[in-house]
C-alpha positions in Angstrom: 0.0 0.0 0.0 1.3 3.4 -0.7 2.4 5.4 2.2 0.0 8.0 3.4 1.0 11.2 5.0 -0.7 11.8 8.3 -1.0 15.2 9.9 -1.0 15.6 13.7 -3.3 18.1 15.3 -1.5 20.8 16.9 -2.6 21.7 20.4 -2.4 25.2 21.6 0.6 25.9 23.7 -1.3 27.6 26.5 -3.4 24.4 27.3 -2.1 21.4 29.1 -3.0 17.8 28.3 -5.0 17.3 31.6 -7.1 20.4 30.9 -7.9 19.1 27.4 -9.1 15.8 28.9 -11.4 17.6 31.3 -13.0 19.6 28.5 -13.6 16.5 26.5 -15.4 14.8 29.4 -17.6 17.9 30.0 -18.5 18.0 26.3 -19.4 14.3 26.2 -21.6 14.6 29.3 -23.5 17.6 27.7 -24.2 15.7 24.5 -25.5 12.7 26.4 -27.8 15.0 28.5 -29.1 16.7 25.4 -29.9 13.3 23.7 -31.5 12.0 26.8 -33.7 15.0 27.2 -35.0 14.7 23.6 -36.5 11.2 24.4 -38.2 12.2 27.6 -42.1 12.3 27.3 -43.6 15.7 27.6 -46.2 16.0 30.4 -49.1 18.4 30.1 -49.1 21.5 32.2 -50.7 21.4 35.5 -53.3 24.1 34.6 -54.5 22.1 31.6 -54.8 19.0 33.6 -56.8 20.7 36.3 -59.2 22.3 33.9 -62.8 21.1 34.1 -64.6 20.2 31.0 -68.0 22.0 30.8 -71.0 19.8 30.8 -73.7 20.1 28.2 -77.0 21.4 29.4 -79.9 19.0 29.1 -82.8 20.3 27.1 -85.8 21.3 29.0 -88.7 19.0 28.9 -91.4 21.8 29.0 -93.6 21.8 26.0 -95.3 25.0 24.6 -99.0 25.0 24.3 -100.5 26.4 21.1 -103.7 28.4 21.2 -106.3 27.5 18.6 -108.7 30.1 17.1 -112.4 29.6 17.3 -114.7 29.8 14.3 -116.0 33.2 15.2 -112.5 34.6 15.6 -111.6 33.2 12.2 -114.6 34.8 10.6 -113.8 38.2 12.1 -110.2 37.9 10.9 -111.4 37.1 7.4 -113.8 40.0 7.3 -111.0 42.4 8.4 -108.7 41.1 5.7 -111.5 41.6 3.1 -112.0 45.1 4.3 -108.3 45.9 4.0 -108.3 44.5 0.5 -111.2 46.6 -0.6 -109.7 49.8 0.8 -106.3 49.1 -0.9 -108.1 48.4 -4.2 -110.1 51.7 -3.9 -106.9 53.7 -3.1 -105.0 52.2 -6.1 -107.9 53.0 -8.4 -108.0 56.6 -7.3 -104.3 57.0 -7.7 -104.4 55.5 -11.2 -107.2 57.9 -12.3 -105.3 60.9 -10.9 -102.1 59.9 -12.7 -104.0 59.4 -16.0 -105.7 62.8 -15.7 -102.3 64.5 -15.0 -100.7 62.8 -18.0 -103.5 64.1 -20.3 -102.9 67.7 -19.3 -100.0 69.1 -21.2 -97.8 72.1 -20.2 -99.7 74.4 -22.5 -103.0 73.4 -20.9 -101.6 73.8 -17.5 -100.4 77.4 -18.3 -103.8 78.1 -19.8 -105.6 76.9 -16.7 -103.3 78.9 -14.4 -104.0 82.0 -16.5 -107.7 81.4 -16.2 -107.4 80.9 -12.5 -105.6 84.2 -12.0 -108.1 86.0 -14.2 -111.0 84.6 -12.2 -109.3 85.7 -8.9 -108.8 89.2 -10.3 -112.4 89.5 -11.5 -113.6 88.2 -8.2 -111.5 90.8 -6.3 -112.8 93.6 -8.6 -116.4 92.5 -8.0 -115.9 92.5 -4.2 -114.3 96.0 -4.4 -117.2 97.3 -6.5 -119.7 95.9 -4.0 -117.9 97.7 -1.2 -117.9 101.0 -3.2 -114.1 101.1 -3.7 -113.3 100.4 -7.4 -109.7 101.7 -7.1 -108.9 99.4 -4.1 -107.7 96.6 -6.4 -105.2 98.8 -8.3 -104.1 100.4 -5.0 -103.5 97.0 -3.4 -101.6 95.8 -6.4 -99.4 98.9 -6.3 -98.6 98.2 -2.7 -96.5 95.2 -3.7 -93.9 97.5 -5.5 -91.5 99.8 -3.9 -90.8 103.4 -5.0 -87.5 102.4 -6.5 -89.0 99.5 -8.5 -91.8 101.8 -9.7 -89.3 104.4 -10.9 -87.2 101.8 -12.7 -90.3 100.4 -14.4 -91.4 103.9 -15.6 -87.9 104.6 -16.9 -87.9 101.2 -18.7 -91.2 102.0 -20.4 -90.0 105.5 -21.4 -86.8 104.0 -22.9 -88.8 101.4 -24.7 -91.1 104.0 -26.2 -88.2 106.1 -27.4 -86.5 103.1 -29.0 -89.8 102.0 -30.7 -89.1 104.6 -33.4 -87.5 102.4 -36.2 -87.7 105.1 -38.9 -84.5 106.6 -40.2 -84.2 110.3 -39.5 -80.5 111.1 -40.0 -77.0 109.7 -39.3 -76.7 111.5 -36.0 -79.9 110.0 -34.7 -79.0 106.5 -35.8 -75.5 106.8 -34.2 -77.0 108.0 -30.9 -79.5 105.2 -30.8 -76.8 102.7 -31.5 -74.6 104.2 -28.8 -77.5 104.1 -26.2 -78.0 100.4 -27.0 -74.3 99.7 -26.6 -74.3 101.4 -23.2 -76.6 98.7 -21.8 -73.9 96.0 -22.4 -71.1 97.9 -20.8 -70.0 96.8 -17.4 -67.5 99.4 -16.0 -64.6 98.3 -13.9 -65.2 100.3 -10.8 -62.3 98.9 -8.9 -59.7 100.1 -11.4 -61.5 103.5 -11.7 -61.4 103.9 -7.9 -57.7 103.1 -7.8 -57.0 105.8 -10.5 -59.2 108.2 -8.6 -57.3 107.6 -5.3 -54.0 108.2 -7.1 -55.3 111.4 -8.8 -56.8 112.8 -5.6 -53.8 111.9 -3.4 -55.7 109.6 -1.1 -54.4 106.7 0.9 -54.5 103.5 -1.2 -57.6 101.6 -0.1 -59.7 104.7 0.8 -62.2 104.0 -2.0 -61.6 100.4 -2.9 -61.3 99.0 0.7 -58.0 97.3 0.0 -54.8 98.7 1.4 -51.6 96.7 0.7 -48.6 97.4 2.9 -46.2 97.9 0.0 -48.2 100.9 -1.4 -47.5 104.4 -0.1 -49.2 107.7 -0.4 -48.4 109.2 -3.9 -46.2 112.2 -4.3 -47.3 115.5 -5.7 -45.8 114.8 -9.1 -47.4 111.4 -9.3 -50.7 112.9 -8.2 -50.5 115.5 -10.9 -49.7 113.0 -13.6 -52.5 110.7 -12.5 -55.0 113.6 -12.5 -53.9 114.5 -16.1 -54.4 110.9 -17.2 -57.7 110.5 -15.5 -59.4 113.9 -16.2 -58.4 114.6 -19.8 -59.8 117.5 -21.8 -59.4 118.9 -25.3 -56.1 120.6 -24.3 -54.3 117.5 -23.1 -51.2 116.3 -25.0 -51.4 112.7 -23.7 -52.6 110.4 -26.4 -52.4 106.7 -27.2 -50.8 105.6 -23.9 -53.7 103.3 -22.8 -53.0 99.6 -23.3 -56.1 97.5 -23.0 -56.0 94.1 -21.2 -56.7 90.8 -22.8 -60.1 90.6 -21.1 -61.1 94.0 -22.6 -60.0 92.9 -26.0 -62.0 89.7 -25.8 -65.0 91.7 -24.7 -64.8 93.9 -27.8 -64.3 90.9 -30.1 -67.3 89.1 -28.6 -69.4 92.2 -29.0 -68.5 92.5 -32.7 -69.2 88.9 -33.3 -72.6 89.2 -31.6 -73.5 92.2 -33.7 -72.6 90.3 -36.9 -74.7 87.3 -35.9 -77.6 89.5 -35.0 -77.4 91.3 -38.3 -77.3 88.1 -40.2 -80.5 86.8 -38.4 -82.3 90.1 -38.7 -85.7 89.7 -40.4 -88.1 92.2 -38.9 -91.4 92.6 -40.6 -91.8 96.0 -42.1 -95.3 97.4 -42.4 -96.5 98.7 -45.8 -93.6 97.3 -47.6 -95.1 94.4 -49.5 -92.9 92.8 -52.2 -94.3 92.2 -55.6 -97.4 93.6 -57.3 -100.1 95.4 -55.4 -103.2 93.3 -55.8 -105.3 94.6 -53.0 -107.3 97.8 -52.2 -107.2 97.6 -48.4 -105.9 95.5 -45.5 -108.9 93.1 -45.5 -108.5 92.5 -49.2 -104.8 91.9 -48.8 -105.4 89.2 -46.1 -108.1 87.6 -48.3 -105.9 87.5 -51.4 -103.1 86.0 -49.3 -105.4 83.2 -48.1 -106.7 82.5 -51.6 -103.2 82.5 -53.0 -102.0 80.0 -50.4 -104.4 77.4 -51.9 -104.7 78.3 -55.6 -101.4 79.9 -56.7 -99.9 76.5 -57.6 -102.8 76.0 -60.1 -102.9 79.5 -61.6 -99.2 80.1 -61.9 -99.2 79.3 -65.7 -102.2 81.4 -66.3 -100.8 84.4 -64.5 -97.5 84.0 -66.4 -99.4 84.1 -69.7 -101.2 87.3 -68.6 -97.9 88.9 -67.8 -96.5 87.9 -71.2 -99.7 88.8 -73.1 -100.1 85.4 -74.6 -103.3 84.4 -72.6 -106.2 83.2 -74.7 
């Protein structure tokens, strides 16, 4: 056999042979104890062994007694159920009739009925006032519902409407003024910006008119006040011109106004009185209406005959 090379385990120099033997004995005894402890049976804890198992309760032997209804009680119960069924059937029938009646009434009929109801109430109130000898009481009571400011605004509105009802062309100045008055109704002035300019022009503390006083703004100087006054209150002798730069919101407002005027002009189709197109075939207003009704039904049959009359080729 070939010679094998064996290596001896070196022992540390600080340990003696007797101490090494003692350590080996201790290690051997520990392993045996560990192995022996793994095979020992595990006993249940004392508290588990001492626990009592709850006993099941025995069912009670008491029996419930059921009450039986007599024949008279059953008849009374049946009569009550029939009465409830009849009442429910009657209520369902009434609800069905009401829903059917509401479905038949359209919105136009409802508005007409409401108008008739208000008219009947007004006539009844007038009749009661005449019986009492106060015919103006109804108008007076109706006017009590409006305030003085609302009445003044209503009268101004009626006067403005009467002035604008004149659609005839007088001259260019009148047409321009009427157009300017209509455009004024659509203008919404920026009062906040105006009050800021006014504060600067009058030399007031910022926030006196607008109610907003930031800390970084100070009272304007005399030169700034004079410049602001010239910018705000301009007259014919001012030399400042073309220094105002409108904001994007103002530009959009002007563009939207021009587009709205263009659309309104394209859809303009107001009926003009006494401006009938075509030949005059009537002698008065009633004859014009009659000819229009006749033409609605017979023009399609007499178109060729009328054309021949116009050309002079009719037989």
